[in-house]
C-alpha positions in Angstrom: 0.1 0.1 -0.2 2.4 2.4 1.0 4.2 2.0 -2.9 1.1 2.3 -4.7 1.0 5.9 -2.3 4.4 6.6 -2.8 3.7 5.7 -6.9 0.6 8.1 -7.1 2.1 10.9 -5.4 5.2 10.8 -8.4 2.9 11.2 -11.2 1.5 13.7 -9.5 4.3 15.5 -9.4 5.3 14.7 -12.5 2.2 16.1 -13.7 1.6 19.3 -11.8 6.1 19.8 -12.8 4.9 18.7 -16.6 1.9 21.8 -16.1 4.7 24.8 -15.3 6.7 23.7 -17.1 4.7 23.5 -20.4 2.5 27.1 -18.7 5.6 29.3 -19.1 7.2 27.6 -22.1 4.0 28.9 -23.7 4.5 32.1 -22.2 8.0 32.3 -23.8 6.9 31.3 -26.9 4.8 34.3 -27.2 6.8 36.5 -29.8 3.9 39.5 -29.8 2.1 41.3 -26.4 -0.8 43.3 -27.0 -0.5 45.7 -27.9 2.4 44.9 -30.7 3.3 47.4 -33.7 1.1 45.8 -36.2 -2.0 46.4 -33.6 -1.2 49.8 -33.5 -0.1 50.1 -37.2 -4.4 48.9 -37.7 -5.4 51.7 -35.4 -3.1 54.5 -36.3 -4.5 54.0 -40.4 -8.0 54.1 -39.4 -7.7 56.8 -36.6 -5.3 59.2 -39.3 -8.3 58.3 -41.7 -10.6 59.7 -39.6 -8.6 62.8 -38.9 -7.8 63.2 -42.0 -11.1 63.3 -43.0 -12.8 65.1 -40.3 -14.7 62.5 -38.7 -15.5 63.6 -35.2 -17.8 61.0 -34.6 -15.2 57.9 -35.5 -12.2 60.2 -33.5 -14.3 59.7 -30.5 -15.1 57.4 -30.3 -11.4 55.6 -30.4 -10.4 58.8 -27.7 -9.5 57.5 -24.1 -11.0 60.4 -21.6 -10.2 62.4 -20.1 -7.7 63.4 -22.4 -5.2 65.3 -21.5 -4.5 68.8 -22.9 -1.2 71.1 -22.6 0.4 72.2 -19.6 -1.9 75.6 -17.9 -5.2 73.5 -20.3 -8.1 72.1 -19.2 -8.4 68.3 -19.2 -10.9 67.0 -22.0 -13.9 65.9 -19.7 -16.2 63.6 -22.3 -17.4 62.7 -25.8 -19.9 66.4 -25.5 -16.2 68.0 -24.3 -14.2 66.1 -27.0 -17.0 67.2 -30.1 -17.4 70.7 -28.4 -13.4 71.9 -28.2 -12.1 69.2 -31.7 -10.7 71.9 -33.2 -9.0 73.8 -30.2 -7.4 69.3 -30.1 -7.2 68.9 -34.0 -6.6 72.2 -35.5 -5.6 74.6 -33.2 -1.3 74.9 -33.0 -0.7 71.8 -35.6 -3.1 70.5 -38.6 -3.9 67.3 -37.8 -5.0 66.2 -40.3 -1.9 67.6 -42.0 0.2 66.1 -40.5 -0.9 62.5 -40.2 -0.7 62.2 -43.9 3.3 61.8 -43.6 3.6 62.0 -40.2 5.6 58.3 -38.7 4.7 56.5 -34.7 7.2 56.7 -32.2 7.2 53.8 -29.9 7.4 55.2 -26.0 6.8 51.7 -24.8 4.7 48.8 -25.9 1.2 50.3 -24.2 2.0 54.5 -25.8 2.8 56.0 -29.7 3.4 59.0 -30.2 2.9 61.2 -32.9 4.8 64.5 -32.8 3.7 67.7 -35.5 4.9 70.9 -36.4 3.5 73.9 -35.9 0.5 75.0 -38.4 2.9 78.0 -39.4 5.4 76.5 -40.5 3.7 73.0 -41.9 7.1 71.8 -43.0 9.4 72.7 -40.9 9.5 68.7 -38.8 13.0 70.1 -37.6 10.7 71.3 -35.0 7.4 69.7 -34.6 7.0 69.9 -31.0 3.1 69.0 -31.2 2.2 65.0 -29.6 -0.2 63.8 -29.5 0.0 60.5 -27.6 -1.8 56.8 -28.0 -2.0 54.7 -24.7 -3.1 51.2 -25.0 -6.3 50.4 -22.8 -8.5 47.4 -22.0 -10.3 47.3 -25.4 -7.4 48.5 -27.3 -5.4 51.6 -28.7 -6.8 55.1 -28.2 -6.3 58.6 -28.3 -5.2 59.9 -25.3 -3.7 63.9 -24.8 -2.1 65.9 -26.7 0.8 68.4 -25.9 3.2 70.7 -27.1 6.7 69.6 -25.9 8.0 73.5 -25.8 5.9 74.2 -22.8 
């Protein structure tokens, strides 16, 4: 009887060790965590197209609230405020529709990408592009999360 108990325990330990080992190998084999470049690329194409088209409703759905704003500017708390302040966000210091046509996303981390735009008065001055549009990975996917002027 003692031999059977030891053997059953040994088999149980082997099964648990295998399950743990398999779990770690599965985790190690996952090369692309949530929020990979391809996920952002798809989001960026859709967001950029909506901004260029001026599709405020679609952009609002692709936005995380509250939207952070530059220093001393109140955050945009909700969709209604976003729609009311759309021109301030996308046509204020930078012309987002014009900028987004040629802008390249900058990966800040696995959970954040930024797009830098020049001032609307100097749209071709990519050496001085201080207007930053911030995108974050949320539980529901990529979202526009903030606007900043890195010079302020």
